[in-house]
VEXVEX-503137 format. One record per atom (N, C-alpha, C): x, y, z. Coordinates in steps of 0.2 Angstrom, whole numbers, plus 5000, padded with zeros to 4 digits. Each point is the difference from the previous one (the first is absolute). Example, Ala and Ser with C-alpha at 12.3 -4.5 7.8 and 13.67 -1.06 7.14 Angstrom:
VEXVEX-503137
{rec {5066 4972 5039}}
{rec {4996 5006 5000}}
{rec {5004 5006 5000}}
{rec {4998 5005 4996}}
{rec {5004 5006 5001}}
{rec {4996 5005 5003}}
end
This chain:
VEXVEX-503137
{rec {5084 4950 5108}}
{rec {4999 4997 4994}}
{rec {4992 4999 4999}}
{rec {4997 5002 4994}}
{rec {4993 4999 4999}}
{rec {4998 4993 5001}}
{rec {4994 4998 5003}}
{rec {4998 4994 5001}}
{rec {4998 4996 4993}}
{rec {4998 5003 4996}}
{rec {4998 4997 4993}}
{rec {5004 5003 4994}}
{rec {5007 5001 5001}}
{rec {5004 5002 4995}}
{rec {5001 4995 4995}}
{rec {4998 5003 4993}}
{rec {5001 4996 4995}}
{rec {5007 4998 4998}}
{rec {5002 4995 4996}}
{rec {5007 4998 4999}}
{rec {5003 5006 4996}}
{rec {4996 5003 4995}}
{rec {5003 5005 4996}}
{rec {5001 5007 5004}}
{rec {4996 5001 5005}}
{rec {5001 5005 5005}}
{rec {5006 4999 5004}}
{rec {5001 4994 5002}}
{rec {5006 4999 5004}}
{rec {5006 5001 4996}}
{rec {5000 4998 4993}}
{rec {5006 5002 4996}}
{rec {5001 5007 5000}}
{rec {4995 5004 4999}}
{rec {5001 5007 5000}}
{rec {5003 5003 5006}}
{rec {4997 4998 5006}}
{rec {5003 5002 5006}}
{rec {5007 4998 5001}}
{rec {5002 4994 4998}}
{rec {5007 4998 5001}}
{rec {5005 5004 4995}}
{rec {4998 5001 4994}}
{rec {5005 5003 4996}}
{rec {4999 5008 4998}}
{rec {4993 5002 5001}}
{rec {4999 5007 4998}}
{rec {4997 5004 5006}}
{rec {5002 4998 5006}}
{rec {4997 5004 5006}}
{rec {5003 5007 5000}}
{rec {5007 5000 4998}}
{rec {5003 5007 5000}}
{rec {4997 5005 4996}}
{rec {4999 4999 4994}}
{rec {4996 5005 4995}}
{rec {4993 5002 5003}}
{rec {4997 4995 5002}}
{rec {4993 5001 5003}}
{rec {5000 5004 5006}}
{rec {5005 4999 5004}}
{rec {5000 5005 5006}}
{rec {5002 5007 4998}}
{rec {5004 5000 4995}}
{rec {5002 5007 4998}}
{rec {4994 5004 4997}}
{rec {4996 4996 4996}}
{rec {4994 5004 4997}}
{rec {4995 5001 5006}}
{rec {4999 4996 5004}}
{rec {4995 5001 5006}}
{rec {5003 5006 5004}}
{rec {5006 5000 5001}}
{rec {5003 5006 5004}}
{rec {4999 5007 4996}}
{rec {5001 4999 4994}}
{rec {5000 5006 4996}}
{rec {4993 5004 5000}}
{rec {4995 4995 5000}}
{rec {4993 5003 5000}}
{rec {4997 5000 5007}}
{rec {5004 4999 5005}}
{rec {4998 5001 5007}}
{rec {4994 4995 5002}}
{rec {5001 4994 4997}}
{rec {4995 4994 5001}}
{rec {5002 4996 5006}}
{rec {4996 5000 5005}}
{rec {5002 4996 5007}}
{rec {5002 4993 4998}}
{rec {5005 4997 5002}}
{rec {5003 4994 4999}}
{rec {5002 4997 5007}}
{rec {4996 4995 5002}}
{rec {5001 4997 5007}}
{rec {5005 4994 5000}}
{rec {5001 4998 4994}}
{rec {5004 4994 4999}}
{rec {5005 5001 4994}}
{rec {5006 5003 5001}}
{rec {5004 5001 4995}}
{rec {5003 4994 4996}}
{rec {5000 4994 5004}}
{rec {5003 4994 4997}}
{rec {4995 4997 4995}}
{rec {4993 5002 5001}}
{rec {4995 4998 4995}}
{rec {4996 5005 4998}}
{rec {5002 5005 4996}}
{rec {4996 5006 4997}}
{rec {4995 4998 4995}}
{rec {5001 4994 4997}}
{rec {4996 4999 4994}}
{rec {4994 4996 5003}}
{rec {4994 5002 4998}}
{rec {4994 4996 5002}}
{rec {4998 4996 4994}}
{rec {4995 4995 5001}}
{rec {4998 4996 4994}}
{rec {4997 5004 4995}}
{rec {4996 5005 5002}}
{rec {4996 5004 4995}}
{rec {5004 5004 4996}}
{rec {5006 5003 5002}}
{rec {5005 5004 4997}}
{rec {5003 4995 4994}}
{rec {5002 4995 5002}}
{rec {5004 4995 4996}}
{rec {4995 4998 4994}}
{rec {4994 4998 5002}}
{rec {4995 4998 4995}}
{rec {4998 5005 4995}}
{rec {5000 5006 5003}}
{rec {4998 5006 4995}}
{rec {5006 5001 4995}}
{rec {5006 4999 5002}}
{rec {5006 5001 4996}}
{rec {5000 4994 4995}}
{rec {4998 4994 5002}}
{rec {5000 4994 4996}}
{rec {4995 5001 4994}}
{rec {4994 5003 5002}}
{rec {4995 5001 4995}}
{rec {5002 5005 4995}}
{rec {5003 5005 5003}}
{rec {5003 5005 4995}}
{rec {5005 4997 4995}}
{rec {5004 4996 5002}}
{rec {5005 4997 4996}}
{rec {4997 4996 4995}}
{rec {4995 4996 5002}}
{rec {4996 4995 4996}}
{rec {4996 5004 4994}}
{rec {4997 5006 5002}}
{rec {4997 5004 4995}}
{rec {5004 5003 4995}}
{rec {5006 5002 5002}}
{rec {5005 5003 4996}}
{rec {5002 4995 4995}}
{rec {5002 4994 5002}}
{rec {5002 4995 4996}}
{rec {4995 4998 4995}}
{rec {4994 4999 5002}}
{rec {4994 4998 4996}}
{rec {4999 5006 4994}}
{rec {5000 5006 5002}}
{rec {4999 5005 4995}}
{rec {5005 5001 4995}}
{rec {5006 4999 5003}}
{rec {5006 5000 4995}}
{rec {5000 4994 4995}}
{rec {4997 4994 5003}}
{rec {5000 4994 4995}}
{rec {4994 5001 4995}}
{rec {4995 5003 5002}}
{rec {4994 5002 4995}}
{rec {5002 5005 4995}}
{rec {5004 5005 5003}}
{rec {5002 5005 4995}}
{rec {5005 4998 4995}}
{rec {5004 4995 5002}}
{rec {5005 4998 4995}}
{rec {4997 4995 4995}}
{rec {4995 4997 5002}}
{rec {4997 4995 4995}}
{rec {4993 5003 4997}}
{rec {4999 5006 5001}}
{rec {4994 5003 4997}}
{rec {5000 4999 4992}}
{rec {4994 4998 4998}}
{rec {4999 4999 4993}}
{rec {4993 5001 4998}}
{rec {4999 5004 4995}}
{rec {4993 5001 4997}}
{rec {4998 4994 4996}}
{rec {5004 4997 4996}}
{rec {4998 4994 4996}}
{rec {4999 4994 5004}}
{rec {5005 4998 5005}}
{rec {4999 4994 5004}}
{rec {5001 5002 5007}}
{rec {4995 5002 5003}}
{rec {5000 5002 5007}}
{rec {5000 4993 5005}}
{rec {5004 5001 5005}}
{rec {5000 4994 5004}}
{rec {4995 5000 5005}}
{rec {5000 4995 5005}}
{rec {4994 4999 5005}}
{rec {5000 5006 5005}}
{rec {5006 5001 5002}}
{rec {5001 5006 5005}}
{rec {4998 5006 4997}}
{rec {5001 5001 4994}}
{rec {4998 5007 4996}}
{rec {4993 5000 5000}}
{rec {4997 4994 4998}}
{rec {4992 5000 5000}}
{rec {4997 5001 5007}}
{rec {5003 4998 5005}}
{rec {4998 5002 5007}}
{rec {5000 5007 5001}}
{rec {5005 5003 4998}}
{rec {5001 5007 5002}}
{rec {4995 5004 4995}}
{rec {4999 4998 4994}}
{rec {4995 5003 4996}}
{rec {4993 4999 5003}}
{rec {4998 4995 5003}}
{rec {4994 4999 5003}}
{rec {4999 5004 5006}}
{rec {5006 5001 5004}}
{rec {5000 5004 5006}}
{rec {4998 5007 4997}}
{rec {5004 5002 4995}}
{rec {4999 5007 4997}}
{rec {4993 5002 4999}}
{rec {4997 4995 4996}}
{rec {4993 5001 4998}}
{rec {4995 5000 5006}}
{rec {5001 4996 5005}}
{rec {4996 5000 5006}}
{rec {5001 5006 5004}}
{rec {5006 5003 5001}}
{rec {5000 5006 5003}}
{rec {4997 5006 4996}}
{rec {5001 5000 4993}}
{rec {4998 5005 4996}}
{rec {4992 5000 5000}}
{rec {4997 4994 5000}}
{rec {4993 5000 5000}}
{rec {4997 5002 5007}}
{rec {5003 4998 5005}}
{rec {4998 5002 5007}}
{rec {5001 5007 5001}}
{rec {5005 5003 4997}}
{rec {5000 5008 5001}}
{rec {4995 5003 4996}}
{rec {4998 4998 4994}}
{rec {4994 5003 4997}}
{rec {4994 4999 5003}}
{rec {4999 4994 5003}}
{rec {4994 4998 5004}}
{rec {4999 5005 5006}}
{rec {5005 5002 5003}}
{rec {4999 5005 5006}}
{rec {5000 5007 4998}}
{rec {5000 5001 4993}}
{rec {4999 5007 4997}}
{rec {5006 5004 5000}}
{rec {5006 4996 4999}}
{rec {5006 5004 5000}}
{rec {5002 5001 4993}}
{rec {5000 5006 4998}}
{rec {5002 5002 4993}}
{rec {5007 5001 4999}}
{rec {5003 4998 4994}}
{rec {5007 5000 4998}}
{rec {5004 4995 5005}}
{rec {4997 4994 5001}}
{rec {5003 4996 5005}}
{rec {5007 4998 4998}}
{rec {5003 5000 4994}}
{rec {5006 4999 4998}}
{rec {5005 5004 5004}}
{rec {4999 5006 5003}}
{rec {5004 5004 5004}}
{rec {5002 4997 5006}}
{rec {4995 4996 5003}}
{rec {5000 4997 5007}}
{rec {5002 4993 5000}}
{rec {4999 4996 4994}}
{rec {5001 4993 5000}}
{rec {5007 4998 5003}}
{rec {5005 5003 4998}}
{rec {5007 4998 5003}}
{rec {5000 4999 5008}}
{rec {4997 5005 5003}}
{rec {4999 5000 5007}}
{rec {4996 4994 5003}}
{rec {4994 5000 4996}}
{rec {4995 4994 5002}}
{rec {5003 4993 4999}}
{rec {5004 5000 4994}}
{rec {5003 4993 4999}}
{rec {5005 4998 5005}}
{rec {5004 5005 5001}}
{rec {5006 4999 5005}}
{rec {4997 4998 5007}}
{rec {4995 5004 5002}}
{rec {4997 4998 5007}}
{rec {4997 4993 5000}}
{rec {4996 4999 4994}}
{rec {4997 4993 5000}}
{rec {5005 4994 5000}}
{rec {5005 5001 4996}}
{rec {5005 4995 5000}}
{rec {5004 4999 5006}}
{rec {5002 5005 5003}}
{rec {5004 5000 5006}}
{rec {4995 4997 5006}}
{rec {4994 5002 5001}}
{rec {4996 4997 5005}}
{rec {4998 4993 4999}}
{rec {4999 4998 4993}}
{rec {4999 4993 4999}}
{rec {5006 4996 5001}}
{rec {5006 5002 4998}}
{rec {5005 4996 5002}}
{rec {5002 4999 5007}}
{rec {4999 5006 5004}}
{rec {5001 5000 5007}}
{rec {4995 4995 5003}}
{rec {4994 4999 4998}}
{rec {4995 4996 5002}}
{rec {5001 4993 4999}}
{rec {5002 4998 4993}}
{rec {5001 4994 4998}}
{rec {5006 4996 5002}}
{rec {5005 5004 5002}}
{rec {5007 4997 5002}}
{rec {4999 4996 5007}}
{rec {4995 5001 5003}}
{rec {4998 4997 5007}}
{rec {4998 4993 4998}}
{rec {4998 4998 4994}}
{rec {4998 4993 4998}}
{rec {5006 4995 5001}}
{rec {5006 5003 4999}}
{rec {5006 4996 5000}}
{rec {5001 4998 5007}}
{rec {5000 4994 5002}}
{rec {5001 4999 5008}}
{rec {5006 5003 5003}}
{rec {5006 5001 4996}}
{rec {5006 5003 5004}}
{rec {4999 5007 5000}}
{rec {4995 5003 4998}}
{rec {5000 5008 5000}}
{rec {4993 5002 5003}}
{rec {4999 5006 5001}}
{rec {4994 5003 5002}}
{rec {4998 5006 4997}}
{rec {4994 5002 5000}}
{rec {4998 5006 4996}}
{rec {5002 5006 5004}}
{rec {5003 5005 4997}}
{rec {5002 5006 5004}}
{rec {4994 5005 5001}}
{rec {4995 4999 4997}}
{rec {4993 5003 5001}}
{rec {4997 4998 5007}}
{rec {5003 4995 5003}}
{rec {4998 4998 5006}}
{rec {5002 5005 5006}}
{rec {5005 5004 4998}}
{rec {5002 5005 5005}}
{rec {4997 5007 4998}}
{rec {4997 5003 5005}}
{rec {4996 5006 4998}}
{rec {5004 5006 4996}}
{rec {5007 4999 5001}}
{rec {5004 5006 4997}}
{rec {5000 4999 4992}}
{rec {4999 4994 4997}}
{rec {5000 5000 4993}}
{rec {4994 5003 4997}}
{rec {4994 4997 5003}}
{rec {4993 5003 4997}}
{rec {5000 5008 5002}}
{rec {5003 5002 5005}}
{rec {5000 5007 5002}}
{rec {5004 5004 4995}}
{rec {5006 4997 4998}}
{rec {5004 5004 4995}}
{rec {4996 5000 4993}}
{rec {4997 4995 4998}}
{rec {4996 5000 4994}}
{rec {4994 5005 5000}}
{rec {4997 5000 5006}}
{rec {4994 5005 5001}}
{rec {5002 5007 5000}}
{rec {5006 5002 5003}}
{rec {5003 5006 5000}}
{rec {5002 5002 4993}}
{rec {5003 4996 4996}}
{rec {5001 5001 4993}}
{rec {4994 5002 4997}}
{rec {4995 4996 5001}}
{rec {4993 5002 4996}}
{rec {4998 5007 5002}}
{rec {5000 5001 5007}}
{rec {4998 5007 5002}}
{rec {5003 5005 4997}}
{rec {5007 5000 5000}}
{rec {5004 5005 4997}}
{rec {4999 5001 4992}}
{rec {4999 4994 4997}}
{rec {4999 5000 4993}}
{rec {4994 5003 4998}}
{rec {4994 4998 5003}}
{rec {4994 5003 4997}}
{rec {4999 5007 5002}}
{rec {5003 5003 5006}}
{rec {5000 5007 5001}}
{rec {5004 5004 4996}}
{rec {5006 4997 4998}}
{rec {5005 5003 4996}}
{rec {4996 5001 4993}}
{rec {4997 4995 4997}}
{rec {4997 5000 4994}}
{rec {4994 5005 5000}}
{rec {4997 5000 5006}}
{rec {4994 5005 5000}}
{rec {5003 5007 5000}}
{rec {5005 5002 5003}}
{rec {5003 5007 5000}}
{rec {5003 5001 4993}}
{rec {5003 4995 4997}}
{rec {5003 5001 4993}}
{rec {4994 5001 4995}}
{rec {4995 4996 5000}}
{rec {4995 5000 4995}}
{rec {4995 5006 5001}}
{rec {4999 5002 5006}}
{rec {4995 5006 5001}}
{rec {5003 5006 5003}}
{rec {5006 5000 5002}}
{rec {5002 5006 5003}}
{rec {4999 5000 5007}}
{rec {5004 5004 5004}}
{rec {4999 5000 5008}}
{rec {4993 5002 5002}}
{rec {4998 5006 4997}}
{rec {4994 5003 5002}}
{rec {4994 4996 4999}}
{rec {5000 4997 4994}}
{rec {4994 4997 4998}}
{rec {4999 4993 5003}}
{rec {5006 4997 5001}}
{rec {5000 4993 5004}}
{rec {4998 5001 5007}}
{rec {5003 5005 5003}}
{rec {4998 5002 5007}}
{rec {4993 5002 5001}}
{rec {4997 5003 4995}}
{rec {4993 5002 5000}}
{rec {4995 4994 5001}}
{rec {5002 4994 4998}}
{rec {4996 4994 5000}}
{rec {4999 4999 5008}}
{rec {5004 5002 5004}}
{rec {4999 4998 5007}}
{rec {4995 5005 5003}}
{rec {4998 5005 4997}}
{rec {4995 5005 5003}}
{rec {4993 4997 4999}}
{rec {4999 4996 4995}}
{rec {4993 4997 4999}}
{rec {4997 5005 4994}}
{rec {4993 4998 4999}}
{rec {4997 5004 4994}}
{rec {4997 5006 5002}}
{rec {4999 5001 5007}}
{rec {4997 5007 5002}}
{rec {5005 5003 5005}}
{rec {5002 5006 4999}}
{rec {5004 5004 5004}}
{rec {4998 5000 5008}}
{rec {4993 5000 5001}}
{rec {4998 5000 5007}}
{rec {5002 4994 5004}}
{rec {5001 4994 4996}}
{rec {5001 4994 5003}}
{rec {5008 4999 5001}}
{rec {5004 5004 4998}}
{rec {5007 4999 5000}}
{rec {5003 4998 5007}}
{rec {4997 5003 5005}}
{rec {5003 4999 5007}}
{rec {4998 4993 5002}}
{rec {4995 4997 4997}}
{rec {4998 4993 5001}}
{rec {5004 4995 4996}}
{rec {5000 5002 4993}}
{rec {5003 4996 4995}}
{rec {5008 4999 5001}}
{rec {5003 5005 5002}}
{rec {5007 5000 5000}}
{rec {5003 4994 5005}}
{rec {4997 5000 5006}}
{rec {5002 4995 5005}}
{rec {4998 4993 4997}}
{rec {4994 4999 4997}}
{rec {4998 4994 4998}}
{rec {5005 4997 4994}}
{rec {5002 5005 4996}}
{rec {5004 4998 4994}}
{rec {5007 4998 5003}}
{rec {5003 5004 5004}}
{rec {5006 4999 5003}}
{rec {5000 4993 5004}}
{rec {4996 4999 5004}}
{rec {4999 4993 5003}}
{rec {5000 4994 4995}}
{rec {4995 5002 4995}}
{rec {4999 4994 4995}}
{rec {5007 4999 4996}}
{rec {5004 5005 4998}}
{rec {5006 4999 4996}}
{rec {5005 4997 5005}}
{rec {5001 5002 5006}}
{rec {5005 4997 5005}}
{rec {4998 4993 5002}}
{rec {4994 4998 4999}}
{rec {4998 4994 5002}}
{rec {5002 4995 4995}}
{rec {5001 5002 4994}}
{rec {5001 4995 4994}}
{rec {5006 4996 5001}}
{rec {5006 5003 5001}}
{rec {5006 4996 5001}}
{rec {4999 4995 5006}}
{rec {4996 5002 5005}}
{rec {4999 4995 5006}}
{rec {4996 4994 4998}}
{rec {4995 5002 4996}}
{rec {4995 4994 4998}}
{rec {5004 4996 4995}}
{rec {5004 5003 4995}}
{rec {5003 4995 4995}}
{rec {5005 4996 5004}}
{rec {5004 5003 5005}}
{rec {5005 4996 5004}}
{rec {4996 4994 5004}}
{rec {4995 5001 5003}}
{rec {4997 4995 5004}}
{rec {4997 4995 4996}}
{rec {4997 5002 4994}}
{rec {4997 4995 4996}}
{rec {5005 4995 4997}}
{rec {5005 5002 4998}}
{rec {5005 4996 4997}}
{rec {5004 4996 5005}}
{rec {5002 5003 5005}}
{rec {5003 4997 5006}}
{rec {4996 4994 5003}}
{rec {4994 5002 5002}}
{rec {4996 4995 5003}}
{rec {4998 4994 4996}}
{rec {4999 5001 4993}}
{rec {4998 4994 4996}}
{rec {5006 4996 4999}}
{rec {5006 5003 4998}}
{rec {5005 4995 4999}}
{rec {5003 4997 5006}}
{rec {5000 5003 5006}}
{rec {5002 4997 5006}}
{rec {4995 4994 5002}}
{rec {4994 5001 4999}}
{rec {4995 4995 5002}}
{rec {5001 4994 4995}}
{rec {5001 5002 4994}}
{rec {5001 4994 4995}}
{rec {5006 4996 5001}}
{rec {5005 5004 5002}}
{rec {5007 4996 5001}}
{rec {5000 4996 5006}}
{rec {4996 5003 5005}}
{rec {5000 4996 5007}}
{rec {4996 4994 4999}}
{rec {4994 5000 4996}}
{rec {4996 4994 4999}}
{rec {5004 4995 4996}}
{rec {5004 5002 4995}}
{rec {5004 4996 4996}}
{rec {5005 4996 5004}}
{rec {5004 5004 5004}}
{rec {5005 4997 5005}}
{rec {4997 4995 5005}}
{rec {4994 5002 5002}}
{rec {4997 4996 5005}}
{rec {4998 4993 4997}}
{rec {4998 5000 4994}}
{rec {4998 4993 4997}}
{rec {5006 4997 4998}}
{rec {5006 5003 4998}}
{rec {5006 4997 4998}}
{rec {5003 4997 5006}}
{rec {4999 5002 5006}}
{rec {5002 4997 5006}}
{rec {4996 4994 5002}}
{rec {4994 4999 4998}}
{rec {4996 4995 5002}}
{rec {5001 4994 4995}}
{rec {5000 5001 4993}}
{rec {5001 4995 4995}}
{rec {5003 5003 4994}}
{rec {5003 4995 4997}}
{rec {5004 5002 4993}}
{rec {4996 4997 4994}}
{rec {4994 4999 5001}}
{rec {4996 4997 4994}}
{rec {4996 5005 4997}}
{rec {4993 4998 4999}}
{rec {4996 5004 4996}}
{rec {4998 5007 5003}}
{rec {4999 5000 5007}}
{rec {4998 5006 5003}}
{rec {5004 5006 4999}}
{rec {5007 4999 5000}}
{rec {5004 5006 4999}}
{rec {5000 5003 4993}}
{rec {4999 4995 4995}}
{rec {5000 5002 4993}}
{rec {4994 5004 4999}}
{rec {4994 4999 5003}}
{rec {4994 5003 4999}}
{rec {5001 5007 5003}}
{rec {5003 5001 5006}}
{rec {5001 5007 5003}}
{rec {5005 5004 4997}}
{rec {5005 4996 4997}}
{rec {5005 5004 4996}}
{rec {4997 5003 4994}}
{rec {4995 4996 4997}}
{rec {4997 5003 4994}}
{rec {4995 5006 5002}}
{rec {4997 4999 5006}}
{rec {4996 5006 5003}}
{rec {5005 5006 5001}}
{rec {5006 4999 5002}}
{rec {5005 5005 5001}}
{rec {5001 5004 4993}}
{rec {5001 4996 4995}}
{rec {5001 5003 4993}}
{rec {4995 5004 4998}}
{rec {4994 4997 5001}}
{rec {4994 5004 4999}}
{rec {4999 5007 5004}}
{rec {5001 4999 5006}}
{rec {5000 5006 5004}}
{rec {5005 5005 4998}}
{rec {5006 4998 4998}}
{rec {5006 5004 4998}}
{rec {4998 5004 4994}}
{rec {4997 4997 4995}}
{rec {4998 5003 4994}}
{rec {4994 5005 5001}}
{rec {4995 4998 5004}}
{rec {4995 5004 5002}}
{rec {5002 5007 5004}}
{rec {5004 4999 5005}}
{rec {5002 5006 5004}}
{rec {5004 5004 4996}}
{rec {5005 4998 4995}}
{rec {5004 5004 4996}}
{rec {4995 5004 4995}}
{rec {4995 4997 4998}}
{rec {4996 5003 4995}}
{rec {4996 5005 5004}}
{rec {4997 4999 5006}}
{rec {4996 5004 5003}}
{rec {5004 5007 5002}}
{rec {5006 4999 5003}}
{rec {5004 5005 5001}}
{rec {5001 5005 4994}}
{rec {5002 4997 4995}}
{rec {5001 5004 4993}}
{rec {4994 5003 4998}}
{rec {4994 4997 5001}}
{rec {4994 5002 4997}}
{rec {4998 5006 5005}}
{rec {5001 5000 5006}}
{rec {4998 5006 5005}}
{rec {5005 5006 4998}}
{rec {5006 4998 4998}}
{rec {5005 5005 4998}}
{rec {4997 5004 4994}}
{rec {4998 4996 4995}}
{rec {4997 5003 4994}}
{rec {4994 5004 5002}}
{rec {4996 4998 5004}}
{rec {4994 5004 5002}}
{rec {5002 5007 5003}}
{rec {5005 5000 5005}}
{rec {5003 5006 5003}}
{rec {5003 5004 4995}}
{rec {5004 4998 4995}}
{rec {5003 5004 4995}}
{rec {4994 5003 4995}}
{rec {4995 4996 4999}}
{rec {4995 5002 4996}}
{rec {4996 5006 5003}}
{rec {4999 5000 5007}}
{rec {4997 5005 5003}}
{rec {5004 5006 5001}}
{rec {5007 4999 5000}}
{rec {5004 5006 5001}}
{rec {5001 5004 4993}}
{rec {5000 4996 4995}}
{rec {5001 5004 4993}}
{rec {4994 5001 4996}}
{rec {4994 4998 5003}}
{rec {4994 5002 4996}}
{rec {4999 5007 5000}}
{rec {4998 5002 4993}}
{rec {4998 5007 4999}}
{rec {4992 5001 5000}}
{rec {4998 5006 5001}}
{rec {4993 5001 5001}}
{rec {4996 4997 4994}}
{rec {5003 5001 4994}}
{rec {4996 4997 4994}}
{rec {4999 4993 5000}}
{rec {5005 4996 5004}}
{rec {4999 4993 5000}}
{rec {4996 4997 5005}}
end
């Protein structure tokens, strides 16, 4: 049994161990403890997904042009932020990509923020969650590059401006692109892990002012890291779909 198993993870392992073992076996994932297949980060990720679905459904059902609610205002502010940020990095026709940017930002933000609740922890503390988001970003911007420019023209960017330098530029470009998912993963994981550990350390020492200060810092770090991850995604997409005339 895991040393720091959360109460909600214990419930999943008690009642849903069978389905989890079946899924892990189907995808050939190594499982050393069949009685406890659920890890904290898996359960927290599912909980975040459920919260987002319920929140979006609530906003959609109460959507109003004449009398928008507070949550609708927040989503509108988020839309304007992401739209203006996309324009700032030189991304043309940003509306095409905003659904992905918005989904990525909200998911990472909620994954970061759920760790503020003492009974839970941030799933982004585990490298698997940031890595999944980073891989999704890598696949998305390359797919959009192929879609917008065509296979030949997109791959030509890896050759550099001069044909004579192609043998040098191709390895550099490949390493640069392959390093992006790694840098995104490490940045998000390291910052959230450090923030959560500092908050937990002060919670263990005192329950007065200090924990509140560091919980506020954790909220700030959560917002900042979600935005940075999304902003870098915008930059990668902008570089992938940029045409010569832009």
